[in-house]
C-alpha positions in Angstrom: 106.5 77.1 120.9 105.3 80.0 123.2 101.7 80.1 124.2 101.7 83.9 124.7 102.8 84.4 121.0 100.2 82.3 118.8 97.3 80.8 118.5 96.7 77.0 117.5 93.8 75.5 115.6 93.8 72.0 114.4 90.9 70.4 112.6 91.6 66.9 114.1 93.5 67.4 117.4 94.2 70.7 119.1 97.7 69.5 120.2 101.1 71.0 119.4 102.5 71.4 116.2 105.7 69.9 117.4 103.9 66.5 117.5 104.6 63.5 115.5 104.8 64.2 112.2 105.2 63.2 108.2 107.8 65.0 106.5 107.3 64.1 103.0 103.2 65.1 103.5 102.6 68.6 102.6 99.2 68.3 104.4 101.3 67.7 107.8 102.8 71.0 107.4 101.5 73.7 110.0 100.3 77.1 108.6 101.5 80.1 110.0 99.1 83.5 109.6 100.4 86.9 110.1 98.5 89.8 110.2 99.1 93.5 108.9 99.6 96.8 110.9 96.6 97.6 113.1 95.2 93.9 112.5 95.7 90.6 114.4 95.2 87.2 114.4 91.4 87.3 115.1 90.5 90.5 113.0 92.4 89.6 110.0 92.5 85.6 109.6 89.5 84.2 112.0 86.9 87.1 110.9 87.6 86.4 107.2 87.2 82.7 107.7 90.7 81.7 106.6 91.5 79.7 109.6 88.2 77.7 109.2 89.5 76.8 105.7 92.7 76.1 106.5 91.6 73.9 109.6 88.9 72.0 107.7 91.8 70.9 105.1 93.2 69.1 107.9 96.0 71.5 108.4 97.2 73.0 111.6 97.1 76.9 112.2 99.4 78.7 114.1 98.6 82.6 114.6 100.8 85.1 115.7 100.0 88.5 117.1 102.7 90.8 116.1 104.5 93.2 119.0 102.0 96.0 119.5 98.9 94.3 118.1 95.9 91.9 119.4 97.0 90.1 122.6 100.9 90.9 122.4 102.5 93.4 124.7 102.0 97.1 123.1 105.4 99.2 124.2 105.2 103.2 123.4 108.9 103.3 122.5 109.7 102.8 118.9 113.1 100.9 119.7 110.8 98.4 121.0 109.7 97.4 117.3 113.1 97.5 115.8 113.1 93.5 115.0 109.4 92.3 114.6 110.4 88.7 113.6 110.7 87.8 117.4 107.1 86.8 117.8 107.1 84.9 114.9 110.4 82.9 115.9 108.4 82.4 119.5 105.6 80.5 117.7 107.5 78.4 115.3 107.7 74.5 115.7 110.8 72.8 115.2 110.2 72.1 111.5 109.7 73.9 108.4 106.1 75.9 108.2 103.8 77.1 105.2 103.0 80.8 106.0 100.9 83.9 105.0 101.8 87.3 105.6 99.8 90.2 104.9 101.4 93.8 104.7 103.7 94.3 107.6 103.1 90.4 108.5 104.5 89.6 105.0 107.1 92.0 105.3 108.3 90.5 108.4 107.9 86.9 106.9 110.3 87.6 104.1 113.0 89.3 106.8 112.9 86.1 108.7 112.9 84.0 105.4 116.1 85.9 104.4 117.6 85.3 107.8 116.4 81.7 108.2 115.5 80.2 104.8 115.2 76.6 106.6 112.3 77.5 108.5 109.9 77.9 105.6 108.5 75.1 103.1 106.2 77.5 101.3 105.3 81.4 101.7 102.5 83.3 100.6 103.2 87.0 101.0 100.4 89.6 100.1 99.9 93.2 100.1 103.5 94.1 99.2 105.2 94.2 95.9 107.5 97.0 94.4 106.8 99.1 97.5 109.5 96.8 99.5 112.3 98.7 97.4 111.4 101.9 98.2 111.8 104.3 101.1 108.9 107.1 100.8 109.8 108.9 104.3 107.2 111.6 103.2 104.3 109.2 103.1 105.3 107.5 106.5 105.2 110.5 108.1 101.9 111.0 106.7 100.8 107.5 108.2 101.9 108.8 111.5 100.7 112.3 111.1 97.3 110.5 110.6 97.8 108.1 113.6 98.4 111.0 115.7 95.2 112.8 114.5 97.7 115.6 112.9 96.7 114.8 109.4 95.2 117.4 106.9 91.7 116.7 106.4 91.8 116.3 102.7 94.7 113.4 103.2 92.3 110.4 102.9 95.1 107.9 103.2 96.4 109.5 106.6 92.8 109.5 107.8 92.4 105.9 106.5 95.2 105.1 108.9 94.0 107.3 111.5 90.5 105.5 111.8 92.3 102.0 111.6 94.5 103.1 115.1 91.1 104.4 116.7 89.3 101.1 116.5 88.1 99.5 119.8 90.9 97.4 121.6 93.6 99.3 119.6 96.5 101.3 121.2 97.1 104.4 118.9 100.5 105.4 120.5 101.9 101.9 120.2 100.9 101.7 116.6 102.7 104.9 116.0 105.3 103.8 117.8 105.3 100.6 114.8 105.6 103.2 112.1 108.5 105.0 113.8 110.5 101.9 114.5 114.6 102.2 113.3 114.6 100.7 109.9 117.4 98.8 110.4 116.9 95.7 107.8 115.9 96.5 104.4 114.7 93.9 102.1 117.2 94.0 99.2 117.4 91.9 96.3 120.3 90.6 97.2 118.8 89.2 100.5 115.8 88.0 99.1 117.8 85.9 96.9 118.5 83.4 100.0 114.6 82.9 99.9 114.6 79.7 97.8 111.3 77.9 99.1 108.2 78.6 96.7 106.7 81.9 97.6 103.1 83.6 96.3 103.2 87.2 95.8 99.7 87.8 96.1 98.5 91.7 95.2 95.6 93.8 94.3 95.9 95.6 90.9 94.7 98.3 93.1 97.1 98.3 95.7 99.4 101.3 96.6 102.3 99.1 97.4 102.2 97.5 93.6 103.1 96.1 91.2 104.2 92.9 92.4 106.3 91.4 89.7 109.6 93.3 91.1 109.4 91.5 94.3 108.5 88.3 92.7 111.5 88.7 90.2 113.3 89.3 93.4 113.0 85.4 94.6 114.4 82.5 92.7 111.0 80.4 93.2 108.3 83.0 93.2 105.0 83.4 91.2 103.0 86.5 91.1 98.9 86.4 91.3 97.4 89.8 90.6 93.9 89.9 92.5 91.5 92.1 90.0 89.6 94.8 91.1 91.2 94.7 94.9 93.0 97.3 97.1 95.3 96.9 99.8 92.9 97.1 102.6 90.6 94.8 101.2 93.3 92.1 100.5 92.7 89.3 103.2 89.0 89.3 102.7 89.1 88.9 99.0 88.1 85.6 97.5 90.5 86.0 95.0 93.4 86.1 97.6 92.0 83.5 99.6 91.6 80.9 96.8 94.9 81.5 95.6 96.7 81.5 98.8 94.9 78.0 100.0 95.7 76.4 96.4 98.9 77.6 96.4 99.7 75.5 100.0 97.5 72.5 99.0 94.9 73.7 101.3 92.0 72.7 98.8 
């Protein structure tokens, strides 16, 4: 496991997640946490209290900062972000894990699960749904314009992305590069059929990425949790999401 790629937290022993374990005991499975665009392990998962709740259940937490985010390198070339799964792969132990991903982190987890399904025991994906199967180039360009300060003042969504990119510690050029990355791997229904482990699709009923049912239907062992009165950006801190994810992963 690459120490520059991940943060590890264990309620009992801060040692490596590859140490002796019982493969038959679900409570012995590490939990990997992957944030969304413009987030980080600390901002998305530690500050919400999710890491504490998981650790208190006796599980090891492995936190990942995707390229361009948090403590990870922040290249400005969009080509550098073509494969975002690398940071997750560097953090994984040599045994299956449970995983939770939000938005971009959820997309990246599913991409990796399509390619290497044996690496996962259970997956929670949040903030993604039918949007996985849509390619809205106009919306992507609006998001980029927001990050680069070129968006129309009346475009509230684009302005929101710009505000996220301008927070302290962010690199707006790197975050724009993430949005401009080559899209060489699409999450199709045929590919998602390879994700055979149990998956929870958790999405707010006010999330622009929804609805969630088409995504859940694309995976053979997926279930859907619709979070009432929750929008996209509020998802990681929503009690309904945290409760659903923790229960799904037996962290209660």
